[in-house]
py3Dmol code that shows the C-alpha trace and the ligand (Angstrom):
import py3Dmol

protein = """\
ATOM      1  CA  MET A   1      28.445  21.152  -7.886  1.00  0.00           C
ATOM      2  CA  GLN A   2      26.212  21.367 -10.924  1.00  0.00           C
ATOM      3  CA  TYR A   3      22.780  22.986 -10.680  1.00  0.00           C
ATOM      4  CA  ASN A   4      21.486  23.044 -14.247  1.00  0.00           C
ATOM      5  CA  ASN A   5      20.681  20.123 -16.524  1.00  0.00           C
ATOM      6  CA  ASP A   6      20.207  20.282 -20.311  1.00  0.00           C
ATOM      7  CA  ASN A   7      16.542  21.148 -19.953  1.00  0.00           C
ATOM      8  CA  ASP A   8      17.344  24.078 -17.610  1.00  0.00           C
ATOM      9  CA  ARG A   9      19.966  25.381 -20.037  1.00  0.00           C
ATOM     10  CA  GLN A  10      17.395  25.316 -22.806  1.00  0.00           C
ATOM     11  CA  ILE A  11      14.863  27.214 -20.648  1.00  0.00           C
ATOM     12  CA  TYR A  12      17.501  29.835 -19.923  1.00  0.00           C
ATOM     13  CA  ARG A  13      18.486  30.166 -23.582  1.00  0.00           C
ATOM     14  CA  GLU A  14      15.013  30.209 -25.068  1.00  0.00           C
ATOM     15  CA  GLU A  15      12.677  31.663 -22.442  1.00  0.00           C
ATOM     16  CA  LEU A  16      14.731  33.699 -19.996  1.00  0.00           C
ATOM     17  CA  ALA A  17      17.894  35.133 -21.559  1.00  0.00           C
ATOM     18  CA  PRO A  18      16.067  37.077 -24.307  1.00  0.00           C
ATOM     19  CA  ARG A  19      13.920  38.852 -21.674  1.00  0.00           C
ATOM     20  CA  LEU A  20      16.265  39.294 -18.701  1.00  0.00           C
ATOM     21  CA  PRO A  21      18.142  42.529 -17.970  1.00  0.00           C
ATOM     22  CA  LYS A  22      21.943  42.429 -17.911  1.00  0.00           C
ATOM     23  CA  ARG A  23      22.066  42.807 -14.144  1.00  0.00           C
ATOM     24  CA  ILE A  24      19.997  40.848 -11.611  1.00  0.00           C
ATOM     25  CA  PHE A  25      19.664  41.807  -7.951  1.00  0.00           C
ATOM     26  CA  ASP A  26      18.513  39.019  -5.637  1.00  0.00           C
ATOM     27  CA  ALA A  27      17.337  40.739  -2.449  1.00  0.00           C
ATOM     28  CA  HIS A  28      16.722  37.551  -0.440  1.00  0.00           C
ATOM     29  CA  VAL A  29      19.506  34.964  -0.189  1.00  0.00           C
ATOM     30  CA  HIS A  30      20.589  32.849   2.788  1.00  0.00           C
ATOM     31  CA  VAL A  31      24.359  32.540   3.106  1.00  0.00           C
ATOM     32  CA  TRP A  32      26.146  30.531   5.779  1.00  0.00           C
ATOM     33  CA  SER A  33      29.437  28.808   6.405  1.00  0.00           C
ATOM     34  CA  ARG A  34      30.772  26.260   8.891  1.00  0.00           C
ATOM     35  CA  ASP A  35      31.701  29.196  11.154  1.00  0.00           C
ATOM     36  CA  SER A  36      28.059  30.272  11.444  1.00  0.00           C
ATOM     37  CA  VAL A  37      27.104  27.319  13.627  1.00  0.00           C
ATOM     38  CA  PRO A  38      28.738  25.196  16.358  1.00  0.00           C
ATOM     39  CA  SER A  39      31.115  22.586  14.946  1.00  0.00           C
ATOM     40  CA  GLY A  40      29.469  19.216  14.461  1.00  0.00           C
ATOM     41  CA  THR A  41      26.071  20.761  13.602  1.00  0.00           C
ATOM     42  CA  THR A  42      24.125  18.443  11.309  1.00  0.00           C
ATOM     43  CA  TYR A  43      20.777  18.875   9.606  1.00  0.00           C
ATOM     44  CA  PRO A  44      17.789  16.546   9.141  1.00  0.00           C
ATOM     45  CA  GLU A  45      18.224  14.283   6.115  1.00  0.00           C
ATOM     46  CA  ARG A  46      15.778  16.107   3.863  1.00  0.00           C
ATOM     47  CA  SER A  47      16.802  19.642   4.873  1.00  0.00           C
ATOM     48  CA  TYR A  48      17.703  21.912   1.945  1.00  0.00           C
ATOM     49  CA  LYS A  49      20.881  22.694   3.868  1.00  0.00           C
ATOM     50  CA  ASN A  50      22.286  19.319   2.856  1.00  0.00           C
ATOM     51  CA  PHE A  51      21.570  19.981  -0.813  1.00  0.00           C
ATOM     52  CA  THR A  52      24.522  22.370  -1.112  1.00  0.00           C
ATOM     53  CA  GLY A  53      26.746  20.274   1.142  1.00  0.00           C
ATOM     54  CA  GLY A  54      25.853  21.758   4.528  1.00  0.00           C
ATOM     55  CA  THR A  55      26.952  25.342   3.687  1.00  0.00           C
ATOM     56  CA  PHE A  56      26.044  28.041   1.207  1.00  0.00           C
ATOM     57  CA  THR A  57      28.907  30.512   1.281  1.00  0.00           C
ATOM     58  CA  LEU A  58      29.225  33.627  -0.829  1.00  0.00           C
ATOM     59  CA  GLU A  59      31.691  31.700  -2.966  1.00  0.00           C
ATOM     60  CA  GLN A  60      29.084  28.970  -3.528  1.00  0.00           C
ATOM     61  CA  TRP A  61      26.486  31.610  -4.393  1.00  0.00           C
ATOM     62  CA  ARG A  62      28.842  33.272  -6.908  1.00  0.00           C
ATOM     63  CA  GLU A  63      29.579  29.909  -8.541  1.00  0.00           C
ATOM     64  CA  ALA A  64      25.895  28.974  -8.671  1.00  0.00           C
ATOM     65  CA  MET A  65      24.934  32.294 -10.282  1.00  0.00           C
ATOM     66  CA  LYS A  66      27.572  31.917 -13.002  1.00  0.00           C
ATOM     67  CA  GLU A  67      25.834  28.734 -14.004  1.00  0.00           C
ATOM     68  CA  ILE A  68      22.210  29.802 -13.522  1.00  0.00           C
ATOM     69  CA  LEU A  69      22.461  33.300 -15.031  1.00  0.00           C
ATOM     70  CA  PRO A  70      25.567  32.961 -17.245  1.00  0.00           C
ATOM     71  CA  GLU A  71      25.038  36.212 -19.165  1.00  0.00           C
ATOM     72  CA  GLN A  72      24.121  38.421 -16.192  1.00  0.00           C
ATOM     73  CA  GLU A  73      25.967  40.406 -13.578  1.00  0.00           C
ATOM     74  CA  HIS A  74      24.910  39.244 -10.089  1.00  0.00           C
ATOM     75  CA  TRP A  75      24.044  41.352  -7.065  1.00  0.00           C
ATOM     76  CA  LEU A  76      22.629  40.229  -3.735  1.00  0.00           C
ATOM     77  CA  ASN A  77      21.383  41.058  -0.291  1.00  0.00           C
ATOM     78  CA  CYS A  78      21.929  38.161   2.086  1.00  0.00           C
ATOM     79  CA  PHE A  79      21.612  36.963   5.653  1.00  0.00           C
ATOM     80  CA  ASP A  80      22.423  33.806   7.517  1.00  0.00           C
ATOM     81  CA  CYS A  81      19.746  31.175   8.265  1.00  0.00           C
ATOM     82  CA  PRO A  82      17.643  32.344  11.199  1.00  0.00           C
ATOM     83  CA  ALA A  83      17.981  29.098  13.130  1.00  0.00           C
ATOM     84  CA  LYS A  84      18.448  28.602  16.835  1.00  0.00           C
ATOM     85  CA  GLU A  85      22.014  27.328  16.432  1.00  0.00           C
ATOM     86  CA  THR A  86      23.222  30.183  14.183  1.00  0.00           C
ATOM     87  CA  TYR A  87      25.710  32.636  15.729  1.00  0.00           C
ATOM     88  CA  ARG A  88      24.053  36.013  15.301  1.00  0.00           C
ATOM     89  CA  ASP A  89      27.343  37.886  15.635  1.00  0.00           C
ATOM     90  CA  LYS A  90      28.574  36.331  12.373  1.00  0.00           C
ATOM     91  CA  VAL A  91      27.525  38.317   9.308  1.00  0.00           C
ATOM     92  CA  PRO A  92      28.235  37.162   5.731  1.00  0.00           C
ATOM     93  CA  PRO A  93      31.549  38.769   4.585  1.00  0.00           C
ATOM     94  CA  VAL A  94      30.101  40.661   1.616  1.00  0.00           C
ATOM     95  CA  ASN A  95      32.103  43.092  -0.562  1.00  0.00           C
ATOM     96  CA  HIS A  96      29.679  46.060  -0.047  1.00  0.00           C
ATOM     97  CA  LYS A  97      29.860  46.790  -3.789  1.00  0.00           C
ATOM     98  CA  ASN A  98      27.426  44.385  -5.408  1.00  0.00           C
ATOM     99  CA  GLU A  99      26.897  42.360  -2.227  1.00  0.00           C
ATOM    100  CA  PHE A 100      25.031  43.519   0.898  1.00  0.00           C
ATOM    101  CA  ALA A 101      24.193  41.798   4.169  1.00  0.00           C
ATOM    102  CA  MET A 102      21.794  41.950   7.082  1.00  0.00           C
ATOM    103  CA  VAL A 103      22.288  40.939  10.717  1.00  0.00           C
ATOM    104  CA  LEU A 104      20.067  38.276  12.281  1.00  0.00           C
ATOM    105  CA  VAL A 105      18.319  39.645  15.343  1.00  0.00           C
ATOM    106  CA  SER A 106      16.406  38.247  18.284  1.00  0.00           C
ATOM    107  CA  PRO A 107      14.318  40.399  20.630  1.00  0.00           C
ATOM    108  CA  ALA A 108      16.753  39.156  23.295  1.00  0.00           C
ATOM    109  CA  ASP A 109      19.651  41.095  21.702  1.00  0.00           C
ATOM    110  CA  PRO A 110      20.220  44.503  23.350  1.00  0.00           C
ATOM    111  CA  ALA A 111      19.939  47.380  20.847  1.00  0.00           C
ATOM    112  CA  GLU A 112      23.520  48.511  21.563  1.00  0.00           C
ATOM    113  CA  LEU A 113      24.857  45.051  20.756  1.00  0.00           C
ATOM    114  CA  VAL A 114      22.842  44.947  17.523  1.00  0.00           C
ATOM    115  CA  GLN A 115      24.137  48.395  16.606  1.00  0.00           C
ATOM    116  CA  GLU A 116      27.704  47.257  17.210  1.00  0.00           C
ATOM    117  CA  ARG A 117      27.168  44.205  14.947  1.00  0.00           C
ATOM    118  CA  ILE A 118      25.774  46.443  12.210  1.00  0.00           C
ATOM    119  CA  GLU A 119      28.653  48.894  12.445  1.00  0.00           C
ATOM    120  CA  ARG A 120      31.352  46.233  12.627  1.00  0.00           C
ATOM    121  CA  SER A 121      30.050  44.337   9.590  1.00  0.00           C
ATOM    122  CA  GLY A 122      28.821  47.259   7.485  1.00  0.00           C
ATOM    123  CA  ALA A 123      25.415  45.552   7.296  1.00  0.00           C
ATOM    124  CA  ILE A 124      22.539  47.476   5.751  1.00  0.00           C
ATOM    125  CA  GLY A 125      19.874  46.231   8.148  1.00  0.00           C
ATOM    126  CA  LEU A 126      18.297  43.466  10.167  1.00  0.00           C
ATOM    127  CA  LYS A 127      16.642  40.121   9.616  1.00  0.00           C
ATOM    128  CA  PRO A 128      14.396  39.178  12.556  1.00  0.00           C
ATOM    129  CA  TYR A 129      12.622  35.830  12.644  1.00  0.00           C
ATOM    130  CA  LEU A 130       9.578  34.490  14.439  1.00  0.00           C
ATOM    131  CA  ASN A 131      11.437  31.531  15.945  1.00  0.00           C
ATOM    132  CA  TYR A 132      13.698  33.859  17.931  1.00  0.00           C
ATOM    133  CA  ALA A 133      10.691  35.643  19.437  1.00  0.00           C
ATOM    134  CA  ALA A 134       8.983  32.297  20.118  1.00  0.00           C
ATOM    135  CA  GLU A 135      12.031  31.135  22.027  1.00  0.00           C
ATOM    136  CA  VAL A 136      12.298  34.309  24.110  1.00  0.00           C
ATOM    137  CA  LEU A 137       8.563  34.427  24.865  1.00  0.00           C
ATOM    138  CA  ASN A 138       8.294  30.669  25.253  1.00  0.00           C
ATOM    139  CA  LYS A 139       5.262  30.352  23.001  1.00  0.00           C
ATOM    140  CA  PRO A 140       4.488  28.458  19.765  1.00  0.00           C
ATOM    141  CA  SER A 141       6.053  30.183  16.756  1.00  0.00           C
ATOM    142  CA  ASN A 142       2.646  30.470  15.052  1.00  0.00           C
ATOM    143  CA  ASP A 143       1.384  32.643  17.923  1.00  0.00           C
ATOM    144  CA  VAL A 144       4.190  35.194  17.681  1.00  0.00           C
ATOM    145  CA  GLU A 145       3.130  38.729  16.748  1.00  0.00           C
ATOM    146  CA  ILE A 146       5.114  41.090  14.551  1.00  0.00           C
ATOM    147  CA  ASN A 147       5.438  43.477  17.504  1.00  0.00           C
ATOM    148  CA  GLU A 148       7.216  40.755  19.457  1.00  0.00           C
ATOM    149  CA  MET A 149       9.888  40.108  16.824  1.00  0.00           C
ATOM    150  CA  LEU A 150      11.801  43.365  17.435  1.00  0.00           C
ATOM    151  CA  THR A 151      12.014  45.572  20.514  1.00  0.00           C
ATOM    152  CA  PRO A 152      11.142  49.290  20.425  1.00  0.00           C
ATOM    153  CA  GLU A 153      14.809  50.016  21.277  1.00  0.00           C
ATOM    154  CA  GLN A 154      16.045  47.997  18.286  1.00  0.00           C
ATOM    155  CA  LEU A 155      13.523  49.746  16.020  1.00  0.00           C
ATOM    156  CA  ARG A 156      14.449  53.221  17.278  1.00  0.00           C
ATOM    157  CA  MET A 157      18.137  52.495  16.741  1.00  0.00           C
ATOM    158  CA  LEU A 158      17.480  51.299  13.195  1.00  0.00           C
ATOM    159  CA  ASP A 159      15.197  54.251  12.464  1.00  0.00           C
ATOM    160  CA  ALA A 160      17.934  56.649  13.587  1.00  0.00           C
ATOM    161  CA  LYS A 161      20.354  54.945  11.190  1.00  0.00           C
ATOM    162  CA  GLY A 162      17.776  54.775   8.355  1.00  0.00           C
ATOM    163  CA  LEU A 163      18.463  51.101   7.571  1.00  0.00           C
ATOM    164  CA  ALA A 164      16.320  48.196   6.327  1.00  0.00           C
ATOM    165  CA  ILE A 165      14.489  45.187   7.749  1.00  0.00           C
ATOM    166  CA  THR A 166      13.495  42.058   5.841  1.00  0.00           C
ATOM    167  CA  LEU A 167      10.420  40.858   7.668  1.00  0.00           C
ATOM    168  CA  HIS A 168       8.919  37.387   7.292  1.00  0.00           C
ATOM    169  CA  ILE A 169       5.496  37.923   8.853  1.00  0.00           C
ATOM    170  CA  PRO A 170       4.197  35.370  11.390  1.00  0.00           C
ATOM    171  CA  ARG A 171       0.807  33.744  12.144  1.00  0.00           C
ATOM    172  CA  SER A 172      -1.107  31.188  10.128  1.00  0.00           C
ATOM    173  CA  GLY A 173      -3.329  33.804   8.435  1.00  0.00           C
ATOM    174  CA  ARG A 174      -0.237  35.544   7.057  1.00  0.00           C
ATOM    175  CA  PHE A 175      -1.061  38.574   4.907  1.00  0.00           C
ATOM    176  CA  ALA A 176      -4.808  38.028   5.377  1.00  0.00           C
ATOM    177  CA  ASP A 177      -4.431  38.274   9.167  1.00  0.00           C
ATOM    178  CA  LYS A 178      -5.915  41.544  10.458  1.00  0.00           C
ATOM    179  CA  LEU A 179      -3.496  41.833  13.380  1.00  0.00           C
ATOM    180  CA  ASN A 180      -0.535  41.413  11.034  1.00  0.00           C
ATOM    181  CA  GLN A 181      -2.005  44.037   8.710  1.00  0.00           C
ATOM    182  CA  ARG A 182      -2.398  46.572  11.517  1.00  0.00           C
ATOM    183  CA  GLN A 183       1.049  45.934  12.948  1.00  0.00           C
ATOM    184  CA  MET A 184       2.736  46.125   9.521  1.00  0.00           C
ATOM    185  CA  ILE A 185       1.112  49.499   8.813  1.00  0.00           C
ATOM    186  CA  ALA A 186       1.976  50.743  12.314  1.00  0.00           C
ATOM    187  CA  LEU A 187       5.650  49.900  11.727  1.00  0.00           C
ATOM    188  CA  CYS A 188       5.739  51.849   8.463  1.00  0.00           C
ATOM    189  CA  GLU A 189       4.016  54.772  10.155  1.00  0.00           C
ATOM    190  CA  ASN A 190       5.986  54.845  13.404  1.00  0.00           C
ATOM    191  CA  TYR A 191       9.444  54.259  11.914  1.00  0.00           C
ATOM    192  CA  PRO A 192       9.406  56.278   8.695  1.00  0.00           C
ATOM    193  CA  ASN A 193      13.186  56.039   8.197  1.00  0.00           C
ATOM    194  CA  ILE A 194      13.288  52.239   8.268  1.00  0.00           C
ATOM    195  CA  LYS A 195      12.808  50.539   4.912  1.00  0.00           C
ATOM    196  CA  PHE A 196      10.496  47.606   5.604  1.00  0.00           C
ATOM    197  CA  ILE A 197      10.874  44.790   3.090  1.00  0.00           C
ATOM    198  CA  PHE A 198       7.993  42.382   3.653  1.00  0.00           C
ATOM    199  CA  ALA A 199       9.346  39.053   2.468  1.00  0.00           C
ATOM    200  CA  HIS A 200       7.565  36.634   0.120  1.00  0.00           C
ATOM    201  CA  ILE A 201       4.878  39.314  -0.666  1.00  0.00           C
ATOM    202  CA  GLY A 202       3.660  38.882   2.897  1.00  0.00           C
ATOM    203  CA  ARG A 203       3.821  35.092   2.496  1.00  0.00           C
ATOM    204  CA  ALA A 204       0.677  35.242   0.353  1.00  0.00           C
ATOM    205  CA  TYR A 205       1.284  32.079  -1.645  1.00  0.00           C
ATOM    206  CA  PHE A 206      -2.319  31.546  -2.771  1.00  0.00           C
ATOM    207  CA  MET A 207      -4.836  33.949  -4.258  1.00  0.00           C
ATOM    208  CA  ARG A 208      -7.333  34.187  -1.438  1.00  0.00           C
ATOM    209  CA  ASN A 209      -4.545  35.208   0.933  1.00  0.00           C
ATOM    210  CA  ILE A 210      -3.459  38.163  -1.174  1.00  0.00           C
ATOM    211  CA  ARG A 211      -7.019  39.148  -2.068  1.00  0.00           C
ATOM    212  CA  GLU A 212      -7.782  39.399   1.655  1.00  0.00           C
ATOM    213  CA  SER A 213      -4.577  41.356   2.296  1.00  0.00           C
ATOM    214  CA  ASN A 214      -4.336  45.144   2.585  1.00  0.00           C
ATOM    215  CA  ILE A 215      -1.468  45.436   0.077  1.00  0.00           C
ATOM    216  CA  GLU A 216      -2.905  48.559  -1.565  1.00  0.00           C
ATOM    217  CA  GLU A 217      -2.842  50.379   1.782  1.00  0.00           C
ATOM    218  CA  PHE A 218       0.980  50.172   1.786  1.00  0.00           C
ATOM    219  CA  ALA A 219       1.241  52.191  -1.433  1.00  0.00           C
ATOM    220  CA  LYS A 220       1.069  55.425   0.553  1.00  0.00           C
ATOM    221  CA  TYR A 221       4.036  54.500   2.791  1.00  0.00           C
ATOM    222  CA  PRO A 222       7.212  55.231   0.825  1.00  0.00           C
ATOM    223  CA  ASN A 223       9.228  53.045   3.225  1.00  0.00           C
ATOM    224  CA  ALA A 224       7.197  49.872   2.446  1.00  0.00           C
ATOM    225  CA  TYR A 225       8.676  47.293   0.074  1.00  0.00           C
ATOM    226  CA  PHE A 226       7.851  43.697  -0.813  1.00  0.00           C
ATOM    227  CA  ASP A 227      10.212  40.970  -1.965  1.00  0.00           C
ATOM    228  CA  THR A 228       9.016  38.165  -4.214  1.00  0.00           C
ATOM    229  CA  ALA A 229      11.063  35.336  -2.669  1.00  0.00           C
ATOM    230  CA  MET A 230       9.623  31.910  -3.509  1.00  0.00           C
ATOM    231  CA  VAL A 231       6.492  33.316  -5.170  1.00  0.00           C
ATOM    232  CA  ASN A 232       6.289  31.762  -8.634  1.00  0.00           C
ATOM    233  CA  SER A 233       2.553  32.168  -9.278  1.00  0.00           C
ATOM    234  CA  THR A 234       1.932  34.542 -12.178  1.00  0.00           C
ATOM    235  CA  GLU A 235      -1.500  35.312 -10.762  1.00  0.00           C
ATOM    236  CA  ILE A 236      -0.212  36.352  -7.333  1.00  0.00           C
ATOM    237  CA  LEU A 237       2.662  38.346  -8.804  1.00  0.00           C
ATOM    238  CA  ARG A 238       0.279  40.129 -11.175  1.00  0.00           C
ATOM    239  CA  TYR A 239      -2.062  40.945  -8.282  1.00  0.00           C
ATOM    240  CA  ALA A 240       0.864  42.456  -6.348  1.00  0.00           C
ATOM    241  CA  PHE A 241       2.066  44.448  -9.388  1.00  0.00           C
ATOM    242  CA  ASP A 242      -1.491  45.754  -9.971  1.00  0.00           C
ATOM    243  CA  HIS A 243      -2.113  46.797  -6.354  1.00  0.00           C
ATOM    244  CA  PHE A 244       1.254  48.165  -5.204  1.00  0.00           C
ATOM    245  CA  PRO A 245       3.878  50.360  -6.939  1.00  0.00           C
ATOM    246  CA  THR A 246       6.213  48.113  -8.959  1.00  0.00           C
ATOM    247  CA  LYS A 247       9.051  50.529  -8.101  1.00  0.00           C
ATOM    248  CA  ARG A 248       9.030  49.085  -4.582  1.00  0.00           C
ATOM    249  CA  ILE A 249       8.864  45.401  -5.414  1.00  0.00           C
ATOM    250  CA  LEU A 250      12.184  43.585  -5.182  1.00  0.00           C
ATOM    251  CA  PHE A 251      13.101  40.314  -6.825  1.00  0.00           C
ATOM    252  CA  GLY A 252      14.246  37.769  -4.237  1.00  0.00           C
ATOM    253  CA  THR A 253      14.659  34.024  -4.549  1.00  0.00           C
ATOM    254  CA  ASP A 254      15.370  32.519  -1.123  1.00  0.00           C
ATOM    255  CA  SER A 255      18.404  30.734  -2.578  1.00  0.00           C
ATOM    256  CA  PRO A 256      19.740  28.157  -1.948  1.00  0.00           C
ATOM    257  CA  ILE A 257      16.165  26.829  -1.491  1.00  0.00           C
ATOM    258  CA  ALA A 258      15.369  28.214  -4.949  1.00  0.00           C
ATOM    259  CA  LEU A 259      18.126  26.077  -6.468  1.00  0.00           C
ATOM    260  CA  LEU A 260      16.064  22.979  -5.766  1.00  0.00           C
ATOM    261  CA  ARG A 261      13.756  21.568  -8.403  1.00  0.00           C
ATOM    262  CA  GLY A 262      10.114  22.279  -7.751  1.00  0.00           C
ATOM    263  CA  LYS A 263       7.183  24.601  -8.104  1.00  0.00           C
ATOM    264  CA  SER A 264       4.726  26.002  -5.616  1.00  0.00           C
ATOM    265  CA  VAL A 265       1.116  25.406  -6.557  1.00  0.00           C
ATOM    266  CA  GLU A 266      -2.240  26.533  -5.273  1.00  0.00           C
ATOM    267  CA  ILE A 267      -4.579  23.778  -4.129  1.00  0.00           C
ATOM    268  CA  ASN A 268      -8.056  24.551  -2.790  1.00  0.00           C
ATOM    269  CA  ASN A 269      -7.156  27.841  -1.046  1.00  0.00           C
ATOM    270  CA  GLN A 270      -3.878  26.470   0.212  1.00  0.00           C
ATOM    271  CA  TYR A 271      -0.499  26.005  -1.383  1.00  0.00           C
ATOM    272  CA  ALA A 272       2.123  23.297  -1.460  1.00  0.00           C
ATOM    273  CA  TYR A 273       5.595  22.856  -2.827  1.00  0.00           C
ATOM    274  CA  LEU A 274       5.711  20.154  -5.464  1.00  0.00           C
ATOM    275  CA  MET A 275       9.243  18.846  -5.085  1.00  0.00           C
ATOM    276  CA  GLY A 276      11.181  17.319  -7.948  1.00  0.00           C
ATOM    277  CA  GLU A 277      13.781  15.918  -5.586  1.00  0.00           C
ATOM    278  CA  ASN A 278      13.842  14.380  -2.173  1.00  0.00           C
ATOM    279  CA  TYR A 279      13.984  17.517   0.013  1.00  0.00           C
ATOM    280  CA  SER A 280      11.291  18.963   2.206  1.00  0.00           C
ATOM    281  CA  ILE A 281      10.609  22.714   2.565  1.00  0.00           C
ATOM    282  CA  GLY A 282       7.428  23.600   4.466  1.00  0.00           C
ATOM    283  CA  THR A 283       4.353  21.884   3.011  1.00  0.00           C
ATOM    284  CA  SER A 284       6.012  19.613   0.464  1.00  0.00           C
ATOM    285  CA  ILE A 285       4.656  16.985  -1.871  1.00  0.00           C
ATOM    286  CA  ILE A 286       7.585  15.017  -3.234  1.00  0.00           C
ATOM    287  CA  ASP A 287       7.328  13.504  -6.713  1.00  0.00           C
ATOM    288  CA  HIS A 288       8.983  10.213  -5.811  1.00  0.00           C
ATOM    289  CA  GLU A 289       7.878   8.619  -9.079  1.00  0.00           C
ATOM    290  CA  HIS A 290       9.530  11.371 -11.158  1.00  0.00           C
ATOM    291  CA  SER A 291       6.219  11.800 -12.961  1.00  0.00           C
ATOM    292  CA  VAL A 292       7.192  15.186 -14.417  1.00  0.00           C
ATOM    293  CA  HIS A 293      10.439  16.961 -15.324  1.00  0.00           C
ATOM    294  CA  PHE A 294      10.926  19.928 -13.019  1.00  0.00           C
ATOM    295  CA  THR A 295      13.112  22.940 -13.397  1.00  0.00           C
ATOM    296  CA  THR A 296      14.354  24.932 -10.397  1.00  0.00           C
ATOM    297  CA  PHE A 297      12.241  27.248  -8.246  1.00  0.00           C
ATOM    298  CA  PHE A 298      14.727  29.907  -9.373  1.00  0.00           C
ATOM    299  CA  TYR A 299      13.699  29.638 -13.013  1.00  0.00           C
ATOM    300  CA  GLU A 300      10.008  29.251 -12.132  1.00  0.00           C
ATOM    301  CA  GLN A 301      10.221  32.527 -10.179  1.00  0.00           C
ATOM    302  CA  LEU A 302      11.867  34.312 -13.108  1.00  0.00           C
ATOM    303  CA  ARG A 303       9.213  32.952 -15.465  1.00  0.00           C
ATOM    304  CA  GLY A 304       6.469  34.192 -13.144  1.00  0.00           C
ATOM    305  CA  ILE A 305       7.930  37.699 -12.912  1.00  0.00           C
ATOM    306  CA  LEU A 306       8.639  38.011 -16.632  1.00  0.00           C
ATOM    307  CA  ASP A 307       5.092  36.904 -17.449  1.00  0.00           C
ATOM    308  CA  ALA A 308       3.377  39.047 -14.821  1.00  0.00           C
ATOM    309  CA  ALA A 309       5.361  42.301 -14.934  1.00  0.00           C
ATOM    310  CA  PRO A 310       3.694  45.242 -16.678  1.00  0.00           C
ATOM    311  CA  ALA A 311       5.500  46.520 -19.789  1.00  0.00           C
ATOM    312  CA  GLY A 312       8.819  48.089 -18.848  1.00  0.00           C
ATOM    313  CA  ALA A 313       8.682  47.047 -15.161  1.00  0.00           C
ATOM    314  CA  ALA A 314      10.688  43.815 -15.254  1.00  0.00           C
ATOM    315  CA  GLU A 315      14.061  45.545 -15.169  1.00  0.00           C
ATOM    316  CA  ASP A 316      12.975  47.645 -12.176  1.00  0.00           C
ATOM    317  CA  ILE A 317      11.806  44.587 -10.267  1.00  0.00           C
ATOM    318  CA  LEU A 318      14.785  42.430 -11.216  1.00  0.00           C
ATOM    319  CA  PHE A 319      17.439  45.068 -10.662  1.00  0.00           C
ATOM    320  CA  ASN A 320      16.831  48.830 -10.477  1.00  0.00           C
ATOM    321  CA  ASN A 321      14.603  48.930  -7.389  1.00  0.00           C
ATOM    322  CA  ALA A 322      16.984  46.946  -5.195  1.00  0.00           C
ATOM    323  CA  TYR A 323      19.996  48.737  -6.612  1.00  0.00           C
ATOM    324  CA  LYS A 324      18.547  52.125  -5.643  1.00  0.00           C
ATOM    325  CA  LEU A 325      17.454  50.943  -2.250  1.00  0.00           C
ATOM    326  CA  PHE A 326      20.567  49.070  -1.110  1.00  0.00           C
ATOM    327  CA  THR A 327      23.243  51.370  -2.525  1.00  0.00           C
ATOM    328  CA  ASN A 328      21.580  54.275  -0.693  1.00  0.00           C
ATOM    329  CA  LEU A 329      21.759  52.448   2.631  1.00  0.00           C
ATOM    330  CA  CYS A 330      25.523  52.229   2.918  1.00  0.00           C
TER     331      CYS A 330
END
"""
ligand_1 = """\
1
ZN
Zn 14.262 33.342 3.446
"""
view = py3Dmol.view(width=600, height=400)
view.addModel(protein, "pdb")
view.setStyle({"model": 0}, {"cartoon": {"style": "trace"}})
view.addModel(ligand_1, "xyz")
view.setStyle({"model": 1}, {"stick": {}})
view.zoomTo()
view.show()
């Protein structure tokens, strides 16, 4: 499958390649195969899962990266898709050298079972998701609290092992939500050996959300990290880089979603994904008329980081920070 067109290749050559480090670490990738789900599983027509043919295996990721970043060495941290149908005992078969993986976890999974999955797979941490808690608690996923996504037993086990969690925070107020803010800080405080990677910069995809966040408060917790997955706004990235140590910000893309053509944009204190092709991811506005030429979210995210990063920080964000973090976890 081909991801780049001539215009993308030109963007890479002219805008990205001269400024990118030789190694790129993507800390947020979803990887899954036919074995991850019951046979016969199909996805809604406009699901991104169909875009890569119904799977996104490590082999597909490696092939895609050769095309998208042809001059770089590629590293990743990955997890399966946190969907109801996914088998949580299947962990992506990474090589543990430049590839790392996390185990999907539901609050319904006993801590001993989760520990066994971590040890068997060599995973470096956990990936909880609000939908799993919503299912267990039988409540709408928007009402789930961070404290309901993992059990104290799971957290204690992970703290004892000193591993990581990639946390996609819940609730419609996201990073501006006071309850989220308190519970995020409490996690960092109560489990000092767990590395908390708050995904998508706390899902703050528009300026008011990050301005009303407490991101600067996390600076004093050395176990707090943020990943940049799907944030392509230079303004939001710059705000994060100005208010939190850049040594603890990790580049992440949310591939294979990031391989689609599109750009997230801020509209009247909200955000939407402008989609250059006929797939739907969250709040999407699809350009059916092909009014503009899009590049991929992947390249838009790299542009955003390269433009927003303070002098000398891009290589840390794009590689060094994740390298230090993940190679120390195994
Ligand atoms: Zn994700």
